[in-house]
C-alpha positions in Angstrom: 0.0 0.0 0.0 1.4 3.4 -1.0 0.7 6.8 0.7 1.2 10.4 -0.1 1.4 13.3 2.5 0.0 16.8 2.1 1.5 19.5 4.3 1.2 23.2 4.8 4.7 24.5 5.4 6.3 27.0 7.8 4.7 25.3 10.8 6.7 25.6 14.0 7.2 22.3 15.9 7.0 22.4 19.7 7.2 19.6 22.2 9.3 16.5 22.7 10.1 13.5 20.6 11.8 10.3 21.6 14.3 8.6 19.2 13.2 5.0 18.6 15.4 1.9 18.4 17.5 1.8 15.3 15.9 0.3 12.1 19.3 -0.9 10.9 19.8 -2.8 14.1 16.3 -4.1 14.7 15.8 -5.9 11.5 19.1 -7.7 11.8 18.4 -8.7 15.4 15.2 -10.3 14.2 17.2 -12.4 11.8 19.5 -13.5 14.7 16.4 -14.8 16.5 16.0 -17.5 13.8 19.3 -19.1 15.0 17.7 -20.5 18.2 14.7 -22.5 19.1 14.4 -20.5 22.3 12.8 -17.1 22.8 14.5 -13.8 22.0 13.1 -10.6 23.6 14.2 -7.2 22.2 13.4 -4.0 24.1 13.5 -0.4 22.8 12.2 -2.0 19.6 10.6 0.0 16.8 7.4 -2.0 16.7 5.6 -0.1 14.0 8.3 0.2 11.4 7.2 -1.0 7.9 10.4 -3.0 7.4 10.1 -4.6 10.8 6.5 -5.7 10.1 7.5 -7.2 6.7 10.3 -9.2 8.4 7.9 -10.3 11.1 5.5 -11.4 8.5 8.2 -13.6 6.9 9.1 -15.2 10.2 5.4 -16.0 10.9 5.0 -17.4 7.3 7.8 -19.9 7.9 6.4 -21.1 11.2 7.8 -18.7 13.8 5.9 -16.6 16.4 6.3 -12.8 16.6 4.6 -10.9 19.4 4.8 -7.1 19.5 4.0 -4.9 22.5 3.6 -1.4 21.1 3.1 0.1 24.6 6.3 -1.3 26.0 8.2 -1.1 22.7 9.2 -4.8 22.8 9.0 -7.8 20.6 9.2 -11.5 21.5 10.3 -13.9 18.8 10.2 -17.7 19.0 11.4 -19.7 16.0 11.2 -23.1 17.5 9.8 -24.8 14.4 10.6 -22.9 11.2 10.9 -24.2 7.6 11.0 -22.5 4.2 8.8 -25.3 2.9 5.9 -23.5 4.5 6.5 -20.3 2.4 4.4 -19.9 -0.7 4.7 -16.2 -1.3 8.0 -14.4 -1.9 6.7 -10.8 -2.1 8.7 -9.1 0.7 9.9 -5.6 -0.3 12.9 -5.4 2.1 16.6 -5.3 1.4 17.8 -7.6 4.1 16.1 -10.8 3.1 19.5 -12.5 2.7 20.0 -12.4 6.5 17.0 -14.8 6.9 19.0 -17.7 5.3 21.3 -18.6 8.2 18.6 -19.8 10.6 17.0 -22.0 7.9 20.3 -23.4 6.8 21.3 -24.3 10.3 18.0 -26.2 10.8 17.3 -27.8 7.5 20.4 -27.3 5.3 18.3 -25.4 2.8 16.9 -21.9 2.6 14.5 -20.3 0.2 14.4 -16.5 0.5 12.9 -13.6 -1.5 15.2 -11.5 -3.7 16.4 -8.4 -1.8 14.1 -5.4 -2.2 14.2 -1.9 -0.6 15.7 1.3 -2.0 17.2 1.5 -5.4 20.5 3.3 -4.8 22.3 2.4 -7.9 23.6 -1.1 -8.3 23.2 -2.7 -4.9 23.7 -6.3 -5.8 23.9 -9.3 -3.6 27.0 -11.0 -5.0 28.8 -10.6 -1.7 26.1 -12.6 0.0 26.4 -15.4 -2.6 30.2 -15.3 -1.9 29.6 -15.8 1.8 27.3 -18.8 1.3 29.6 -20.4 -1.3 32.6 -19.9 1.0 30.7 -21.7 3.7 30.1 -24.7 1.4 26.7 -23.8 0.0 25.3 -24.1 -3.5 23.2 -21.0 -4.6 20.6 -21.1 -7.3 18.6 -18.1 -8.4 15.0 -19.2 -9.2 12.3 -17.2 -10.9 10.9 -15.7 -7.7 13.4 -16.5 -5.0 17.0 -17.5 -4.1 17.6 -21.1 -3.0 20.7 -21.9 -0.9 21.7 -25.5 -0.1 24.3 -26.3 2.5 27.0 -28.8 1.7 27.1 -32.3 3.3 27.4 -31.9 7.0 26.0 -28.3 7.0 27.8 -25.0 7.0 31.5 -25.2 7.3 33.8 -22.5 8.9 36.2 -20.9 6.5 38.0 -17.6 5.6 36.0 -14.8 4.1 37.8 -11.9 2.7 35.6 -9.1 1.3 36.9 -7.1 -1.7 35.3 -4.0 -0.2 33.9 -3.2 3.3 30.3 -4.3 3.4 27.7 -4.0 6.1 25.3 -6.6 4.8 28.1 -9.0 4.0 29.5 -8.7 7.5 26.1 -9.3 9.0 25.5 -12.4 6.9 29.0 -13.7 7.8 28.3 -13.2 11.5 24.9 -15.0 11.4 26.1 -17.8 9.2 29.4 -18.2 11.0 27.8 -18.4 14.4 26.0 -21.7 13.3 28.8 -23.1 11.2 31.1 -26.0 12.2 34.6 -24.8 12.9 36.1 -21.3 12.8 35.2 -18.6 10.4 37.6 -15.6 9.9 36.1 -12.5 8.3 38.5 -10.0 6.9 37.8 -6.4 5.7 34.6 -6.5 7.8 32.6 -3.3 8.5 31.8 -2.9 12.2 29.2 -0.2 12.6 27.3 0.5 15.8 24.3 -1.6 14.5 26.7 -4.5 13.8 28.1 -4.2 17.3 24.5 -4.4 18.6 24.1 -7.6 16.5 27.4 -9.1 17.9 26.2 -8.2 21.4 23.0 -10.3 20.9 24.8 -13.2 19.4 27.2 -13.3 22.3 24.3 -13.3 24.8 22.9 -16.2 22.8 26.2 -18.1 23.3 28.1 -17.3 20.1 31.9 -17.1 20.4 32.9 -14.0 18.5 36.2 -12.1 18.7 36.7 -8.7 17.1 40.1 -7.3 16.5 40.5 -3.7 15.4 37.9 -2.4 13.1 37.8 -5.0 10.3 38.8 -8.5 11.6 36.3 -10.9 13.1 36.8 -14.5 14.3 33.8 -16.7 14.9 33.9 -20.1 16.5 30.7 -21.9 15.6 28.7 -23.5 18.3 26.1 -26.3 18.1 23.3 -24.6 20.0 22.3 -21.0 20.7 19.9 -20.1 23.4 17.4 -17.4 24.7 18.5 -13.8 25.3 17.1 -10.4 26.0 18.7 -7.2 24.5 17.9 -3.5 24.1 18.1 -2.1 20.6 20.4 0.9 20.3 18.8 4.3 19.6 18.6 5.3 15.9 21.4 7.8 15.2 19.9 8.7 11.8 16.5 9.5 13.3 18.2 11.6 16.0 20.0 13.6 13.4 16.8 14.0 11.4 14.9 15.6 14.3 17.8 17.8 15.3 18.2 19.3 11.9 14.4 19.7 11.3 13.9 21.3 14.7 16.8 23.8 14.1 15.8 24.8 10.5 12.1 25.3 11.5 13.2 27.5 14.4 11.2 25.1 16.6 11.4 24.4 20.3 11.9 20.7 20.6 13.4 18.3 23.2 14.8 15.2 21.4 15.2 12.3 23.8 17.4 9.2 23.7 20.1 10.7 21.4 23.0 8.3 21.1 25.9 10.8 21.5 28.5 8.0 21.8 27.9 6.9 18.2 27.3 10.2 16.4 30.1 12.4 17.7 31.5 13.5 14.3 28.0 14.2 12.7 27.2 16.4 15.7 30.6 18.2 15.4 29.7 19.1 11.8 26.4 20.6 13.0 28.3 22.7 15.6 30.6 23.9 12.8 27.6 24.9 10.8 26.6 27.2 13.6 24.0 25.0 15.4 24.1 25.8 19.1 21.9 23.5 21.2 21.5 22.5 24.8 22.3 18.8 25.7 22.6 16.5 28.7 23.7 12.8 28.7 20.7 11.6 26.6 18.8 14.6 25.2 19.2 17.6 22.8 17.1 20.7 23.3 16.7 22.9 20.3 15.4 26.5 20.6 14.5 29.2 18.0 17.9 30.8 18.8 19.9 27.6 18.0 21.8 29.1 15.1 24.5 31.6 16.1 23.8 34.9 14.2 20.6 33.2 13.0 21.9 31.6 9.8 23.7 28.5 8.8 27.4 28.6 8.0 28.3 27.1 4.7 30.4 23.9 5.0 32.2 21.0 3.3 31.9 17.4 4.4 32.5 13.9 3.1 30.2 10.9 3.6 31.9 7.6 4.1 32.0 5.1 6.9 31.4 5.2 10.7 32.5 6.9 12.9 32.2 9.7 10.3 29.1 10.8 8.5 27.5 7.8 6.8 25.7 8.0 3.5 22.3 7.6 5.0 22.8 11.0 6.6 23.9 12.8 3.4 20.4 14.0 2.3 19.9 15.9 5.6 23.1 17.7 5.3 22.1 18.7 1.8 18.9 20.2 3.2 20.9 22.0 5.9 23.3 23.4 3.3 20.3 24.9 1.4 20.0 27.3 4.3 23.7 28.1 4.4 24.9 31.7 3.8 27.1 30.7 0.9 28.3 27.7 -1.1 28.6 24.3 0.5 30.1 21.0 -0.9 29.0 17.5 0.1 30.8 14.5 -1.2 29.4 10.9 -0.9 32.1 8.3 -1.4 30.0 5.4 -0.1 26.9 5.5 -2.3 27.6 7.9 -5.2 24.2 7.0 -6.7 22.3 8.4 -3.8 21.4 11.5 -5.8 17.9 10.7 -7.3 16.2 12.7 -4.6 18.1 15.8 -5.5 16.0 16.4 -8.7 12.9 16.4 -6.5 14.4 18.5 -3.7 15.3 21.1 -6.4 11.6 21.7 -7.0 11.5 23.5 -3.6 14.3 25.9 -4.6 15.1 25.9 -8.3 18.8 26.6 -8.9 19.9 25.7 -5.4 21.7 22.5 -6.3 24.1 21.0 -8.8 25.7 17.6 -8.7 27.9 15.1 -10.6 28.7 11.4 -10.1 32.1 10.1 -11.2 33.3 7.5 -8.7 31.7 9.7 -5.9 28.8 12.1 -5.7 29.8 15.7 -5.5 26.8 17.9 -4.5 27.3 21.7 -4.6 24.7 23.8 -2.8 24.2 27.5 -3.2 22.6 29.2 -0.3 20.7 30.7 1.3 17.4 29.6 -0.2 13.7 30.3 0.5 11.8 27.0 0.0 8.4 27.2 -1.7 5.8 24.5 -1.7 6.1 21.8 -4.4 4.7 18.5 -5.6 7.4 15.8 -5.5 7.9 12.0 -5.6 10.0 10.0 -3.1 12.9 8.1 -4.6 14.4 6.3 -1.5 13.9 6.1 2.3 16.2 8.9 3.5 15.5 11.1 0.4 11.7 10.7 1.1 12.1 12.0 4.7 14.2 14.9 3.4 11.4 15.8 1.0 8.9 15.7 3.9 11.1 18.0 5.9 11.5 20.4 3.0 7.7 20.4 2.6 7.3 21.2 6.3 9.8 24.1 6.0 8.6 25.6 2.7 6.1 28.4 2.3 2.8 27.1 1.0 1.4 23.7 0.4 3.4 20.6 -0.6 2.5 17.1 -1.7 5.0 14.3 -1.3 4.1 11.1 -3.2 5.2 7.6 -2.1 5.9 8.7 1.5 5.7 5.1 2.4 9.4 5.1 1.8 9.9 7.4 4.8 7.5 5.3 6.9 9.8 2.4 6.3 12.6 4.1 8.3 10.9 6.1 10.9 9.0 4.4 13.7 5.7 6.2 14.5 6.6 9.1 12.3 3.0 10.3 12.0 2.4 10.2 15.8 5.7 12.0 16.4 4.8 14.8 14.0 1.4 15.2 15.6 3.1 15.3 19.1 5.1 18.3 17.8 1.9 20.1 16.8 2.4 19.5 13.0 -0.7 19.4 10.9 -0.7 17.2 7.8 -2.9 14.9 5.8 -1.8 11.3 5.0 -3.8 9.6 2.3 -3.7 6.4 0.3 -2.4 6.8 -3.2 
């Protein structure tokens, strides 16, 4: 089901909003729950995320139990008796379907999973996941509507996995599969993000033996049985950044709670450098109408790459910030140079504000300051969609953002949180 959102811009948000558990951690932790027959309980869980619900639907379809508590923000998963033989529908529009294979391979030696869906950010193929499975002794066949992975005789076998490039998804797949493999799996050129650290934390609580050395070497000693565990999902650093930038640009008065300062130090340093002056304590940020020194944004230059720096998922929000800068800003995205489709839509709010080129990396030049005017736009990807929503809320006049379902995929209770800040909008089915 697809939705569009109609907003009247220049509204001033006031109130408080709590950052939910991280989408990019929660969906991975759900996949880890398939590795055991015992119950996994996850707290601070984004229970109403679209991607979470799709993954829960898959787990239930293969015989698992998923119980959400939206009041306590928890989920309880029991995958005591799962089998891909029960699945007769492969329509799951989520990127991380490949992470669902490990639990099925460990139980039955065969997994049938949907093709990865999600945002189209250029060529995001799944060849590195095929590489992981084949290194562990599997045979991979691409069927008409799904991927079939068959483990070798005796099940998954520990091995050495050396990625040609750092990869979040590949590292997650190697961790899940290695934890239930026989023997030792060594993963080189791994990408250890905060969300992956959260996944490792859960796997260790379940009984997995995982050793991390430096920022790119992981050794996993497979175990025969994993057991029950309870874990808190880390707060979503991307959501926290989203609310901080929106509150500041709207000249709102907003208290943002559960901000994970420890994993977003550099992104926040860049906000400070751009002139954003906010109040904070150990867990919260308080933004007031006087948050920008001299009442304007300083132009800036930044590069998007890997953690602990500014990750590519944050790039669209810095572009929006730069549109209010008092001069020219430059944003370079080395990680996902094809994350530029949303720029053509964002440009409709302020014609002439942006130029960009992609040649190995995305170079986005922003001319500011700009006065945004209402526009009708179409979402292109998750983070780009939320940026368009923010632009519509900031612009003068009425805006219509189509396919806003993309933003709903990444922001737990986004509609409720906007309402809590006093923002009026209309969400309708397309």
